[in-house]
DSSP file (Angstrom, degrees, kcal/mol; ACC not computed):
  #  RESIDUE AA STRUCTURE BP1 BP2  ACC     N-H-->O    O-->H-N    N-H-->O    O-->H-N    TCO  KAPPA ALPHA  PHI   PSI    X-CA   Y-CA   Z-CA
    1    1 A M              0   0    0      0, 0.0     2,-0.5     0, 0.0     0, 0.0   0.000 360.0 360.0 360.0 119.1    7.8  -34.9    5.2
    2    2 A V        -     0   0    0      2,-0.0     2,-0.6     0, 0.0     0, 0.0  -0.851 360.0-145.5-102.1 129.3    5.9  -36.4    2.3
    3    3 A V        -     0   0    0     -2,-0.5     2,-0.4     4,-0.0     3,-0.0  -0.827  13.9-152.4 -95.6 126.1    2.3  -35.2    1.6
    4    4 A K     >  -     0   0    0     -2,-0.6     4,-1.8     1,-0.1     3,-0.3  -0.799  16.3-134.8-100.3 140.6    0.1  -38.0    0.2
    5    5 A I  H  > S+     0   0    0     -2,-0.4     4,-2.7     1,-0.2     5,-0.2   0.873 106.0  58.2 -57.5 -39.6   -2.9  -37.2   -2.0
    6    6 A E  H  > S+     0   0    0      1,-0.2     4,-2.1     2,-0.2    -1,-0.2   0.900 105.4  49.5 -60.9 -40.4   -5.1  -39.5    0.0
    7    7 A D  H  > S+     0   0    0     -3,-0.3     4,-2.2     2,-0.2    -1,-0.2   0.904 111.5  48.6 -65.5 -41.2   -4.4  -37.6    3.2
    8    8 A V  H  X S+     0   0    0     -4,-1.8     4,-2.6     2,-0.2     5,-0.3   0.928 111.1  49.8 -64.7 -44.9   -5.2  -34.2    1.5
    9    9 A L  H  X S+     0   0    0     -4,-2.7     4,-2.4     1,-0.2    -1,-0.2   0.877 111.1  49.6 -63.1 -37.8   -8.4  -35.6    0.1
   10   10 A E  H  < S+     0   0    0     -4,-2.1    -1,-0.2    -5,-0.2    -2,-0.2   0.903 113.0  46.9 -66.8 -40.1   -9.5  -36.9    3.4
   11   11 A D  H  < S+     0   0    0     -4,-2.2    -2,-0.2     1,-0.2    -1,-0.2   0.896 116.9  42.6 -68.6 -40.7   -8.7  -33.6    5.2
   12   12 A V  H  X S-     0   0    0     -4,-2.6     4,-0.7    -5,-0.2    -2,-0.2   0.912  97.0-164.1 -74.6 -43.0  -10.5  -31.5    2.5
   13   13 A G  H  X  -     0   0    0     -4,-2.4     4,-1.8    -5,-0.3     5,-0.2  -0.070  39.5 -58.5  81.4 174.4  -13.5  -33.8    2.2
   14   14 A T  H  > S+     0   0    0      1,-0.2     4,-2.7     2,-0.2     5,-0.3   0.895 132.0  54.1 -61.7 -45.0  -16.2  -34.0   -0.5
   15   15 A P  H  > S+     0   0    0      0, 0.0     4,-2.3     0, 0.0    -1,-0.2   0.894 109.7  49.3 -60.2 -36.4  -17.4  -30.3   -0.1
   16   16 A G  H  X S+     0   0    0     -4,-0.7     4,-2.3     2,-0.2    -2,-0.2   0.894 111.4  48.1 -67.2 -39.8  -13.9  -29.1   -0.6
   17   17 A I  H  X S+     0   0    0     -4,-1.8     4,-2.4     2,-0.2     5,-0.2   0.922 112.8  48.0 -66.3 -44.3  -13.3  -31.2   -3.7
   18   18 A V  H  X S+     0   0    0     -4,-2.7     4,-2.5     1,-0.2    -2,-0.2   0.908 112.1  50.0 -63.5 -41.5  -16.6  -30.1   -5.2
   19   19 A T  H  X S+     0   0    0     -4,-2.3     4,-2.4    -5,-0.3    -1,-0.2   0.918 110.8  49.7 -63.3 -43.0  -15.8  -26.4   -4.4
   20   20 A G  H  X S+     0   0    0     -4,-2.3     4,-2.0     2,-0.2    -2,-0.2   0.916 112.6  46.0 -62.3 -43.9  -12.4  -26.8   -6.0
   21   21 A I  H  X S+     0   0    0     -4,-2.4     4,-2.1     2,-0.2    -1,-0.2   0.900 112.5  51.6 -65.5 -40.6  -13.8  -28.3   -9.2
   22   22 A G  H  X S+     0   0    0     -4,-2.5     4,-2.7     1,-0.2     5,-0.2   0.898 108.9  50.6 -62.3 -40.5  -16.5  -25.7   -9.3
   23   23 A A  H  X S+     0   0    0     -4,-2.4     4,-1.9     1,-0.2    -1,-0.2   0.901 110.0  50.1 -64.5 -40.4  -13.9  -22.9   -9.0
   24   24 A L  H  < S+     0   0    0     -4,-2.0    -1,-0.2     1,-0.2    -2,-0.2   0.882 114.4  44.6 -64.6 -37.9  -11.9  -24.4  -11.8
   25   25 A V  H  < S+     0   0    0     -4,-2.1     4,-0.3     1,-0.2    -2,-0.2   0.904 119.6  39.9 -73.1 -41.6  -14.9  -24.7  -14.1
   26   26 A L  H >X S+     0   0    0     -4,-2.7     4,-2.3     1,-0.2     3,-0.9   0.673  93.2  85.3 -84.6 -17.2  -16.3  -21.2  -13.3
   27   27 A A  H 3X S+     0   0    0     -4,-1.9     4,-2.6     1,-0.3    -1,-0.2   0.901  88.1  50.6 -54.2 -48.1  -12.9  -19.3  -13.2
   28   28 A P  H 34 S+     0   0    0      0, 0.0    -1,-0.3     0, 0.0    -2,-0.1   0.800 115.5  45.2 -62.7 -24.9  -12.8  -18.7  -17.0
   29   29 A L  H <4 S+     0   0    0     -3,-0.9    -2,-0.2    -4,-0.3    -3,-0.1   0.819 119.4  38.6 -84.6 -32.0  -16.3  -17.3  -16.9
   30   30 A L  H  X S+     0   0    0     -4,-2.3     4,-1.8     2,-0.1     5,-0.2   0.790 102.1  67.5 -92.0 -29.8  -15.9  -15.1  -13.8
   31   31 A I  H  X S+     0   0    0     -4,-2.6     4,-2.7    -5,-0.3     5,-0.2   0.916  95.5  53.8 -64.7 -45.8  -12.4  -13.7  -14.2
   32   32 A P  H  > S+     0   0    0      0, 0.0     4,-2.1     0, 0.0    -1,-0.2   0.925 111.5  43.8 -59.3 -45.5  -13.1  -11.4  -17.3
   33   33 A P  H  > S+     0   0    0      0, 0.0     4,-1.8     0, 0.0     5,-0.2   0.906 114.9  49.8 -65.6 -37.0  -16.0   -9.5  -15.8
   34   34 A I  H  X S+     0   0    0     -4,-1.8     4,-3.1     1,-0.2     5,-0.2   0.904 110.1  51.1 -65.4 -39.3  -14.2   -9.1  -12.5
   35   35 A A  H  X S+     0   0    0     -4,-2.7     4,-2.3     2,-0.2    -1,-0.2   0.885 107.2  53.6 -64.6 -38.7  -11.2   -7.8  -14.3
   36   36 A K  H  < S+     0   0    0     -4,-2.1    -1,-0.2    -5,-0.2    -2,-0.2   0.889 117.0  37.3 -64.1 -38.0  -13.3   -5.3  -16.2
   37   37 A V  H  X S+     0   0    0     -4,-1.8     4,-1.2    -5,-0.2    -2,-0.2   0.875 117.4  51.6 -78.5 -39.4  -14.7   -3.9  -12.9
   38   38 A G  H  X S+     0   0    0     -4,-3.1     4,-2.9    -5,-0.2     5,-0.2   0.822  98.8  63.3 -70.8 -33.2  -11.5   -4.3  -10.9
   39   39 A K  H  X S+     0   0    0     -4,-2.3     4,-2.7     1,-0.2     5,-0.2   0.939 105.2  43.8 -63.0 -49.2   -9.2   -2.4  -13.3
   40   40 A P  H  > S+     0   0    0      0, 0.0     4,-2.4     0, 0.0    -1,-0.2   0.889 115.4  50.3 -63.0 -35.9  -10.9    1.0  -13.0
   41   41 A I  H  X S+     0   0    0     -4,-1.2     4,-2.3     2,-0.2    -2,-0.2   0.932 112.5  46.1 -66.0 -44.2  -11.1    0.6   -9.3
   42   42 A A  H  X S+     0   0    0     -4,-2.9     4,-2.4     2,-0.2    -1,-0.2   0.904 112.6  50.6 -64.1 -41.2   -7.5   -0.3   -9.0
   43   43 A K  H  X S+     0   0    0     -4,-2.7     4,-2.5    -5,-0.2    -2,-0.2   0.909 110.6  48.9 -64.3 -41.9   -6.5    2.6  -11.3
   44   44 A T  H  X S+     0   0    0     -4,-2.4     4,-2.4     2,-0.2    -1,-0.2   0.906 111.0  50.4 -63.2 -42.4   -8.6    5.0   -9.2
   45   45 A A  H  X S+     0   0    0     -4,-2.3     4,-2.2     2,-0.2    -2,-0.2   0.903 111.4  48.6 -63.4 -41.0   -6.9    3.7   -6.0
   46   46 A L  H  X S+     0   0    0     -4,-2.4     4,-2.6     2,-0.2    -2,-0.2   0.916 110.7  49.9 -65.2 -43.1   -3.5    4.1   -7.5
   47   47 A K  H  X S+     0   0    0     -4,-2.5     4,-2.4     1,-0.2    -2,-0.2   0.909 111.3  49.5 -62.5 -40.8   -4.2    7.7   -8.7
   48   48 A S  H  X S+     0   0    0     -4,-2.4     4,-2.6     1,-0.2    -1,-0.2   0.909 111.2  49.7 -63.7 -41.4   -5.5    8.6   -5.2
   49   49 A G  H  X S+     0   0    0     -4,-2.2     4,-2.4     2,-0.2    -2,-0.2   0.902 110.9  48.8 -63.7 -41.9   -2.4    7.1   -3.7
   50   50 A I  H  X S+     0   0    0     -4,-2.6     4,-2.5     2,-0.2    -2,-0.2   0.922 112.3  48.6 -64.1 -44.2   -0.1    9.0   -6.0
   51   51 A T  H  X S+     0   0    0     -4,-2.4     4,-2.3     2,-0.2    -2,-0.2   0.926 112.2  48.5 -61.7 -45.3   -2.0   12.3   -5.3
   52   52 A L  H  X S+     0   0    0     -4,-2.6     4,-2.7     1,-0.2     5,-0.2   0.910 111.2  50.9 -61.5 -42.9   -1.8   11.7   -1.6
   53   53 A Y  H  X S+     0   0    0     -4,-2.4     4,-2.7     2,-0.2    -2,-0.2   0.917 110.3  49.0 -60.4 -44.8    2.0   10.9   -1.8
   54   54 A Q  H  X S+     0   0    0     -4,-2.5     4,-2.2     2,-0.2    -2,-0.2   0.900 112.7  47.2 -64.5 -40.6    2.6   14.1   -3.8
   55   55 A K  H  X S+     0   0    0     -4,-2.3     4,-2.3     2,-0.2    -2,-0.2   0.923 114.0  47.3 -66.2 -43.5    0.7   16.3   -1.3
   56   56 A A  H  X S+     0   0    0     -4,-2.7     4,-2.4     1,-0.2    -2,-0.2   0.893 110.3  52.9 -64.5 -39.3    2.5   14.6    1.6
   57   57 A K  H  X S+     0   0    0     -4,-2.7     4,-2.3    -5,-0.2    -1,-0.2   0.915 109.8  48.5 -62.2 -43.4    5.8   15.1   -0.1
   58   58 A G  H  X S+     0   0    0     -4,-2.2     4,-2.4     1,-0.2    -2,-0.2   0.897 111.5  49.8 -63.2 -40.9    5.1   18.8   -0.6
   59   59 A A  H  X S+     0   0    0     -4,-2.3     4,-2.5     2,-0.2    -2,-0.2   0.886 110.6  49.9 -66.0 -38.3    4.0   19.2    3.1
   60   60 A I  H  X S+     0   0    0     -4,-2.4     4,-2.3     2,-0.2    -2,-0.2   0.907 110.7  49.3 -67.2 -41.5    7.2   17.4    4.3
   61   61 A V  H  X S+     0   0    0     -4,-2.3     4,-2.1     2,-0.2    -2,-0.2   0.929 112.4  48.4 -62.1 -44.6    9.4   19.7    2.1
   62   62 A E  H  X S+     0   0    0     -4,-2.4     4,-2.3     1,-0.2    -2,-0.2   0.910 110.7  50.3 -62.9 -42.8    7.6   22.7    3.5
   63   63 A A  H  X S+     0   0    0     -4,-2.5     4,-2.4     1,-0.2    -1,-0.2   0.885 109.1  52.9 -62.9 -38.4    8.0   21.5    7.1
   64   64 A G  H  X S+     0   0    0     -4,-2.3     4,-2.5     2,-0.2    -1,-0.2   0.898 108.5  49.7 -62.7 -40.8   11.7   21.0    6.4
   65   65 A E  H  X S+     0   0    0     -4,-2.1     4,-2.4     2,-0.2    -2,-0.2   0.909 110.4  49.7 -65.4 -41.8   12.0   24.6    5.1
   66   66 A V  H  X S+     0   0    0     -4,-2.3     4,-2.3     2,-0.2    -2,-0.2   0.918 111.6  49.5 -62.0 -43.1   10.3   25.9    8.2
   67   67 A F  H  X S+     0   0    0     -4,-2.4     4,-2.5     2,-0.2    -2,-0.2   0.917 110.0  50.4 -62.6 -43.9   12.6   23.9   10.4
   68   68 A E  H  X S+     0   0    0     -4,-2.5     4,-2.5     1,-0.2    -1,-0.2   0.899 109.9  51.1 -61.1 -40.5   15.7   25.1    8.6
   69   69 A D  H  X S+     0   0    0     -4,-2.4     4,-2.6     2,-0.2    -1,-0.2   0.920 109.9  49.6 -62.0 -43.8   14.4   28.7    9.0
   70   70 A L  H  X S+     0   0    0     -4,-2.3     4,-2.5     2,-0.2    -2,-0.2   0.908 111.1  49.0 -61.8 -42.6   13.9   28.2   12.7
   71   71 A V  H  X S+     0   0    0     -4,-2.5     4,-2.5     2,-0.2    -1,-0.2   0.919 111.6  49.3 -63.3 -43.5   17.4   26.7   13.1
   72   72 A A  H  X S+     0   0    0     -4,-2.5     4,-2.3     2,-0.2    -2,-0.2   0.910 112.2  48.0 -63.5 -41.9   18.9   29.6   11.2
   73   73 A E  H  X S+     0   0    0     -4,-2.6     4,-2.4     2,-0.2    -2,-0.2   0.913 111.9  49.6 -64.1 -42.5   17.1   32.2   13.4
   74   74 A A  H  X S+     0   0    0     -4,-2.5     4,-2.3     1,-0.2    -2,-0.2   0.907 111.7  48.6 -63.6 -41.4   18.2   30.4   16.5
   75   75 A Q  H  X S+     0   0    0     -4,-2.5     4,-2.5     2,-0.2    -1,-0.2   0.897 110.7  51.1 -64.9 -40.0   21.8   30.3   15.4
   76   76 A A  H  X S+     0   0    0     -4,-2.3     4,-2.3     2,-0.2    -2,-0.2   0.913 110.8  48.3 -63.8 -42.6   21.6   34.0   14.5
   77   77 A E  H  X S+     0   0    0     -4,-2.4     4,-2.3     2,-0.2    -2,-0.2   0.899 111.0  51.1 -65.2 -40.0   20.2   34.9   18.0
   78   78 A L  H  X S+     0   0    0     -4,-2.3     4,-2.0     2,-0.2    -2,-0.2   0.915 111.3  47.2 -64.0 -42.4   22.9   32.8   19.6
   79   79 A S  H  X S+     0   0    0     -4,-2.5     4,-2.0     1,-0.2    -2,-0.2   0.893 111.4  51.5 -66.4 -37.4   25.7   34.6   17.7
   80   80 A Q  H  X S+     0   0    0     -4,-2.3     4,-1.6     1,-0.2    -2,-0.2   0.914 110.1  49.2 -64.6 -41.8   24.1   37.9   18.5
   81   81 A Q  H  X S+     0   0    0     -4,-2.3     4,-1.3     1,-0.2    -1,-0.2   0.873 110.0  51.9 -64.8 -36.9   24.1   37.0   22.2
   82   82 A E  H  < S+     0   0    0     -4,-2.0    -1,-0.2     1,-0.2    -2,-0.2   0.877 110.3  47.8 -67.4 -37.5   27.7   35.9   22.1
   83   83 A T  H  < S+     0   0    0     -4,-2.0    -1,-0.2     1,-0.2    -2,-0.2   0.800 109.5  53.9 -74.4 -27.9   28.8   39.2   20.5
   84   84 A E  H  <        0   0    0     -4,-1.6    -1,-0.2     1,-0.2    -2,-0.2   0.778 360.0 360.0 -76.5 -26.1   26.9   41.3   23.0
   85   85 A T     <        0   0    0     -4,-1.3    -1,-0.2    -5,-0.1    -2,-0.2   0.468 360.0 360.0 -96.8 360.0   28.5   39.6   26.0
């Protein structure tokens, strides 16, 4: 399937072409201010994600320890019942 430029231009139309050219012209002017604002926001989001991950990891470890304790207690009770009978 070969894509022809003429077909693309007809599908996009004049408003699409003007918008594309405008975006190309304005991109060098708009990207630096957006990057200055976006970087601190992205960094804050990453720090929050890392903190949440660390807290969740600690909770999972703690839940695993509680589960292991329950299994050990259940095994101890089963062995005690076997020795009593």
